[in-house]
N, C-alpha and C positions, 0 to 999 in steps of 0.2 A: 766525894759522896759522904754525906753526913750519916750518923749512926741510924737514924730513923729510916732513911732511904735504903740503907744497906739491909736493915732487917726486913723491910717490905720486899725487896728484891729476893732475899733468901726465902721468905715465906712463899712468894709466888713460884719460885723454883721448886720448892718442896711440893706444892700442890700439883704442879705438872708431873713431877717424878712419881708422886703417889698414885695419880691416875694411870700413868704408864705402867706402874707396878701391878695395879689391879687388872688392867687390860692384859698384861702378860700372864697373869694368873689364870684368866679365862682361856687363854690359848695353850696352856700346858698340855692339854689332850688334843690339840690341833683342831678344835672346833669351838665355835661361839654360837650360842643359841639366843633366841629372842628374849627369854627371861634374863640372860646374862647382859644383853645389851641394855635392857630397861634398868637393871640394877646398876650398871656402870653410869648411865645417865643420871640416876638418882644419887649415886655416890658423889659424882662430880659436883652436884648442887648442894646436897644436904651435908655430907661428911667433909668435903674438901673446899666448899664455898668457891667453886670455880666451875660454873655451868659450862657444859659442852653439848655438842649436838651429834647426831648419828654420823654426819659426814666426817667430823673430826675423829670420832671413834673408828670409823672405817679406815681413815688414813693411818691412824696409829697401828691398827691391826695389820694393814698392808705392809707398812714399814717393818714391823716386828717380824712378820713372816718372811718377807723378802731378805732381811738381814740375818735371819736365824737367831734373833735375840732371845735368850732364855731368861725366865723370871729370876732364877737364883743368881745368875751372873749380873744382871742389871741391878738387883737390890743390893748385892754385895758391893758393887761399885758406888752407887749413889747414897746409900744409907750411912756411910762413914761421916757425913757432915750433918746428919739429922740429929735433932735433940731426942731425948727419951720420949717425950710426948709425941713427937712426930713419928717416931718408930712405932709406937703403939697405935696411932691413928692409921698409919699406912697398913699395918698388920690387919686392923679391923676391916679396912677397905678390901684387902686381898682376900680375907676370909669370906666376906659377904659376896664378893664377885665369884669366888670359887664354889660357893654353895647355892648360888642363885637359881640354878635350873634343875637341880636333881635332888630327889629324896636320898639317893645313894651317891655320894661324891666319889669320883673316880679315884682309884688308888694312886694314880700319878699326881693328882691335885692334892690329895691328903699328904703324900710324901713331901711335896713341895711346900705345903703349908707348915709341916713339922720342921722342915729344914730352915724355915724363916726364923724360928726361935733362936737358933745358933747364929745365923747371919746377922740378925738384929741385936745380938748379944743380950737376950732376955733370959731371965730365970723362968723356971717352970711356972712359978706363981704369977709372974708378970704376963707371961704368954696366955695362961688360962684366964686370968682376969680380963685381959683385952678381948679375948674371944667371947667371954660371957657378956661383957659390956656391949660388944658389937650386936648381940642379939636384941638389944633394946632399940636399935635404929630402925626406922621405917623409911627405907630408901626407894621403895617402888610404889 
C-alpha cells in the first residue's frame, strides 16, 4: 500500500471512529432524542464528511448498547492513533452531540465531556478553543 492510500484509509477509519464517539456521547445517559439524531446526521455530513443515515445510526446505537460500550473507554482506545487535529475535531463532534437536545446538559454528559480533555491529552486552552469553535458549526 502506498503512502497516499494508507493516509486515505487512516482518514476513513478516523471518520468512522469519530462518528461512533459522538454516538456514544449521546448514549451516556441511556437515551437518544430526535434532536440528537438530527445532529448526528448533520455531524456525519458536515463535520466528518462521511454521510450516514438513520438506519446506520440505529445499528451503531444498538451495537453500543448491547455490548455495553462506554464513550470514555472507546475514545481512550481509538484516540491513541489520532492526530491533534483529529482529536479536536472528534471532541467538537462529541460536544455538539452531547448538547444537541437540551438547554441543560445532563451531569453525566458534562462529566464525560470534561474527561475527554484528559483522554485526548488536551490542555485546558486547547479544550476550550475546540468547544468555542464547535459553536460555529451549523450541523442541523
